[in-house]
Structures are given as structure tokens and as C-alpha cells.
C-alpha positions as CSV (number, residue, x, y, z in Angstrom):
1,M,12.5,11.0,10.5
2,K,12.9,13.8,8.3
3,R,9.7,15.3,6.8
4,V,9.4,16.5,3.4
5,E,6.7,17.2,1.0
6,Q,4.6,14.1,0.2
7,F,7.1,11.5,1.4
8,S,9.3,10.8,4.6
9,V,12.5,9.1,5.0
10,V,12.3,5.9,6.9
11,Y,16.1,4.9,6.2
12,Q,19.1,6.1,3.8
13,D,22.6,5.4,3.5
14,E,25.1,5.4,0.5
15,H,23.5,2.2,-1.3
16,I,19.4,2.6,-0.8
17,V,16.9,4.9,0.3
18,V,13.6,3.7,1.8
19,L,10.7,6.1,1.7
20,N,7.2,6.1,3.1
21,K,5.2,8.1,0.5
22,A,1.5,9.6,0.4
23,S,-1.1,8.2,-1.5
24,G,-1.7,9.7,-4.9
25,L,1.9,9.9,-5.9
26,L,3.4,7.6,-8.4
27,V,6.6,5.5,-7.7
28,A,8.2,5.8,-11.2
29,Q,6.8,7.2,-14.8
30,D,3.4,5.9,-15.9
31,R,2.6,5.3,-19.6
32,W,-1.0,6.4,-19.0
33,D,0.1,9.9,-17.4
34,P,3.5,10.6,-18.0
35,E,3.4,13.9,-16.5
36,A,1.9,13.0,-13.2
37,P,3.8,13.7,-10.1
38,R,6.5,11.1,-9.1
39,L,8.1,10.1,-6.0
40,D,11.4,9.3,-7.7
41,V,11.6,12.9,-9.1
42,L,10.6,14.5,-5.6
43,A,13.1,12.4,-4.0
44,T,16.0,12.7,-6.2
45,A,15.6,16.6,-6.0
46,E,15.4,16.4,-2.2
47,L,18.1,13.7,-1.6
48,C,20.7,13.4,-4.4
49,G,23.6,15.5,-5.1
50,E,24.5,16.6,-8.9
51,G,24.9,13.3,-11.1
52,E,23.2,11.1,-8.6
53,R,20.0,9.2,-9.3
54,L,17.7,6.7,-7.5
55,Y,17.0,3.3,-9.2
56,A,13.4,2.0,-9.0
57,V,13.4,-1.8,-8.2
58,H,9.6,-2.3,-7.5
59,R,6.4,-0.3,-7.7
60,I,3.2,0.2,-5.4
61,D,-0.1,1.5,-6.6
62,K,-0.2,5.4,-7.0
63,D,-3.2,5.5,-4.5
64,T,-1.4,3.2,-1.9
65,S,0.6,4.8,0.7
66,G,3.6,3.5,2.4
67,L,7.0,1.9,1.8
68,V,9.1,2.2,-1.3
69,I,12.7,1.4,-1.6
70,Y,15.2,2.6,-4.2
71,G,18.9,1.6,-5.0
72,R,21.3,4.6,-5.2
73,T,24.0,2.5,-7.3
74,D,23.9,0.3,-10.3
75,S,25.1,-2.7,-8.1
76,A,22.3,-2.0,-5.5
77,H,19.6,-1.7,-8.3
78,R,20.7,-5.0,-9.5
79,T,20.6,-6.6,-6.2
80,L,17.4,-5.4,-5.0
81,S,15.7,-6.0,-8.5
82,M,16.8,-9.7,-8.3
83,A,15.5,-10.0,-4.7
84,F,12.1,-8.6,-5.8
85,E,12.1,-11.1,-9.0
86,N,13.1,-14.1,-6.8
87,R,10.4,-13.2,-4.1
88,E,12.9,-12.8,-1.4
89,V,11.5,-9.5,0.0
90,D,8.8,-10.1,2.7
91,K,6.0,-7.3,2.2
92,T,3.3,-6.6,4.7
93,Y,0.4,-4.5,3.8
94,H,-2.5,-3.2,5.9
95,A,-5.9,-2.5,4.3
96,L,-9.3,-1.3,5.6
97,V,-12.3,-3.2,4.2
98,H,-15.9,-3.3,4.0
99,G,-17.5,-6.2,5.5
100,R,-16.4,-8.7,8.0
101,P,-14.6,-11.8,6.7
102,G,-15.6,-15.5,8.0
103,W,-12.2,-16.4,8.5
104,D,-9.1,-15.4,10.6
105,T,-6.6,-16.2,7.9
106,H,-7.0,-16.9,4.2
107,E,-4.9,-17.5,1.2
108,V,-5.8,-16.7,-2.2
109,D,-3.8,-18.1,-5.4
110,V,-5.7,-17.1,-8.3
111,P,-4.0,-15.9,-11.8
112,L,-4.5,-12.5,-12.7
113,R,-4.0,-10.6,-16.1
114,A,-3.4,-6.7,-15.9
115,D,-5.1,-4.2,-17.9
116,G,-7.7,-6.7,-18.4
117,D,-10.7,-4.4,-19.1
118,A,-11.8,-1.0,-20.5
119,K,-10.9,0.6,-17.1
120,H,-7.7,-1.0,-17.0
121,R,-8.4,-2.9,-14.2
122,T,-6.6,-6.4,-13.2
123,V,-9.0,-9.4,-13.9
124,R,-8.9,-13.1,-13.2
125,D,-7.6,-15.2,-15.9
126,K,-6.7,-18.7,-15.6
127,H,-5.5,-19.0,-19.1
128,K,-3.6,-16.1,-20.0
129,G,-3.1,-14.6,-16.4
130,K,0.2,-14.9,-14.3
131,D,0.4,-16.7,-10.9
132,A,-0.7,-14.7,-8.1
133,K,-0.8,-15.4,-4.4
134,T,-1.7,-13.6,-1.5
135,L,-1.8,-14.3,2.2
136,F,-4.5,-12.7,4.4
137,T,-5.0,-12.1,8.3
138,V,-7.7,-10.4,10.3
139,L,-6.3,-7.9,12.5
140,A,-9.4,-6.2,13.8
141,I,-13.1,-6.0,13.2
142,C,-14.6,-2.7,13.7
143,G,-18.3,-2.7,13.1
144,P,-19.0,-2.9,9.2
145,Y,-15.3,-2.6,8.8
146,S,-12.3,-4.9,9.1
147,W,-8.6,-4.3,9.2
148,I,-6.7,-7.1,7.2
149,E,-3.1,-7.6,6.9
150,A,-2.0,-8.8,3.3
151,K,1.2,-10.5,2.5
152,P,1.5,-10.8,-1.4
153,I,4.0,-13.4,-2.4
154,T,3.9,-12.4,-6.1
155,G,3.9,-8.7,-7.2
156,R,1.3,-8.2,-9.7
157,T,-0.5,-5.0,-10.5
158,H,-3.4,-4.4,-8.1
159,Q,-2.9,-7.9,-7.0
160,I,-4.3,-7.2,-3.3
161,R,-7.2,-5.1,-4.4
162,V,-8.2,-8.0,-6.6
163,H,-7.7,-10.8,-4.4
164,L,-9.9,-9.1,-1.8
165,Q,-12.5,-8.5,-4.4
166,L,-12.5,-12.2,-5.2
167,S,-12.8,-12.8,-1.5
168,D,-16.0,-10.7,-1.5
169,L,-14.3,-7.7,0.3
170,T,-13.6,-4.6,-1.2
171,I,-10.9,-2.0,0.2
172,V,-12.7,1.2,1.6
173,C,-12.5,4.3,-0.9
174,D,-11.2,2.1,-3.8
175,P,-12.6,3.8,-7.0
176,L,-11.8,0.8,-9.2
177,Y,-12.7,-2.3,-7.5
178,G,-15.2,-0.8,-5.0
179,N,-17.8,2.1,-4.7
180,G,-15.2,4.6,-4.1
181,E,-17.2,6.3,-1.5
182,P,-15.6,8.4,1.1
183,L,-15.7,7.2,4.7
184,L,-17.8,9.5,7.0
185,L,-17.8,9.6,10.6
186,S,-21.7,10.6,10.3
187,K,-22.1,7.1,8.6
188,I,-20.6,4.9,11.7
189,K,-21.3,7.1,14.8
190,R,-24.8,6.9,16.3
191,K,-24.9,10.3,18.0
192,W,-23.0,12.2,15.4
193,Q,-24.0,16.0,15.8
194,G,-22.1,17.6,13.2
195,D,-23.3,19.5,10.0
196,E,-23.9,17.1,7.2
197,F,-23.2,19.9,4.6
198,T,-19.9,20.7,5.8
199,E,-18.5,17.3,7.2
200,R,-15.2,16.4,6.0
201,P,-14.5,12.5,5.4
202,L,-12.3,10.7,7.6
203,L,-10.9,9.0,4.4
204,D,-11.3,9.8,0.9
205,R,-8.3,7.7,-0.9
206,L,-7.7,4.3,-1.1
207,A,-7.3,2.5,2.4
208,L,-4.3,0.3,1.7
209,H,-0.7,0.8,3.1
210,A,2.5,-0.9,2.7
211,Y,3.5,-1.2,6.2
212,K,6.4,-3.3,6.6
213,M,9.4,-4.8,4.7
214,R,12.0,-7.1,5.4
215,I,14.8,-7.3,2.8
216,A,18.4,-8.1,2.6
217,H,20.8,-5.1,2.4
218,P,22.2,-5.1,-1.1
219,A,25.7,-4.4,-0.1
220,T,26.1,-6.2,3.3
221,G,23.4,-8.9,3.3
222,E,22.2,-8.3,6.4
223,M,18.5,-8.5,7.0
224,M,16.7,-5.2,7.7
225,E,13.2,-4.7,8.5
226,F,11.3,-1.2,7.7
227,T,8.0,0.1,9.2
228,A,6.1,2.9,7.7
229,P,3.7,4.7,10.2
230,Y,0.2,5.1,9.0
231,P,-0.1,8.6,7.4
232,K,-2.3,11.1,9.2
233,D,-5.7,10.3,7.5
234,L,-5.3,6.8,7.7
235,D,-4.2,7.0,11.4
236,S,-7.2,9.3,12.2
237,T,-9.5,6.8,10.9
238,R,-7.9,3.9,13.0
239,K,-8.2,5.9,16.1
240,Q,-11.9,6.9,15.4
241,L,-12.7,3.3,14.8
242,A,-10.7,1.8,17.5
243,K,-12.6,4.4,19.7
244,L,-15.9,3.3,18.5
245,Y,-15.3,-0.6,18.2
246,K,-12.5,-1.2,20.8
247,A,-10.5,-2.9,18.1
248,D,-7.0,-2.0,17.0
249,P,-5.0,-3.3,13.9
250,L,-1.8,-1.9,15.7
251,E,-2.5,-3.2,19.2
252,S,-0.7,-6.7,18.3
253,D,1.9,-5.1,16.0
């Protein structure tokens, strides 16, 4: 896998590019912050020749890490866009949440309306909201935290974050739908012996990762599955929690 600044290349050919992006990077231009760093701009400069471009066909939140696919031609762009619109793409996310759910699997089917309050959060709205459905599975319980697999059937803004919140769970380090506090080893390890004044967080960004994607290739029709390894910060968190609580979300992967 080729390593470049803020993203890595999972797969590429003359029709598509599949990237594993870092948290904090926009997928495409944002109306609230048009000057913010963008994955499409960085990837175009690194991967495309003169006159070439990448076509965005879907989005994930800026603060979410993981898989993003771009088309490299007009034809691939149209075909991929239709696949996402028709819900023909199987998407799997992993999230670390506060709390222990009282279920092993859970389905949330609640209409959502984007930009529903002064903080631009997505809100539940049975009258004006768009249909939104997410399937959740518990992957591992780690003391006060749980690793959750999320499969969004629809693709609404902040869908996974809101559907978890409506299930009385919030994603670790979520500043919009949770308390946003960083995850500190000193808070979970009983005999931690570090310096509280110089301690660096295990994780200080949204603990949500676009982990897998299954989609038909736009030119050949072949079903392809892509996996984005956890980034360093999330993987270090996973290893520390697995060491402390003997539970690992990737054991059954």
C-alpha cells in the first residue's frame, strides 16, 4: 500500500481510486469551510496526470476516517453514483462508543433531517426528515466502552452518529453528539503511573472508521470488497483496550 500524506491508496486502476483517508480531512468542498484541506485535491495532485481529475460519488464525515471511492472517468462517475443512489453498496463502519448496549444486534429506522439546529446537527424528524436506516452489531465489550459495527442502509449526513445517540450511545470523542472528551489511558488503567500533566490522549478525534466497502466495479461489474486498516491512533486504542479487557473487534473479522 502506497503511503502518502493524510491518505493511503487501497486500490486503483484506470476507472476508480479507493483511498483510506485520515480523520479531519474533507472528501469534497464544504459549503461551511470552502478553504479547508480536501482529500480530492490532495489525491488529484498525487495520483492524476495533467488534465485528469477525480469524481466524488459519495461522502463520509470530515472527522470519520476510512474508505472513500472516486471515479476517474465520466462513465465510472455515473455508474458509481447510481450504485450509491440505489443503495447497491454494502458499507461497514466500526465505532468505539461509550457504554454497553443491552443488545447484540439492533436496527434503527428513524427519519433524519440534516442541519436541524444551530450547531448544524442532524436531528430526528418524523415529518420533514428523510428515511434513514442503520443496522448495528456489537463486536466487543471493553469495560466502559463497546466496539460497534454499523451498516448504514441509507446515506444521510451524520446518520450513524445520530442513530447511535438515539440508541443511548455516543461515539468516543464526538464533539457534536457526545461530550467530545479525549480518551485517556489514565482514566481506564487502574495502576497507571504516568504524569497527568504531560499525558497524551490515546484518541482525541471521532472514533468512527469506514472499514469495509463492497461494490460492483463500474466497468466490469465484478463485485469487489475493500478494507481500510485502522489508522495508527485508532489501532493503538484498540490494542490498549484489548490488552486491558481481553476483547478485540478484529478477532472475528
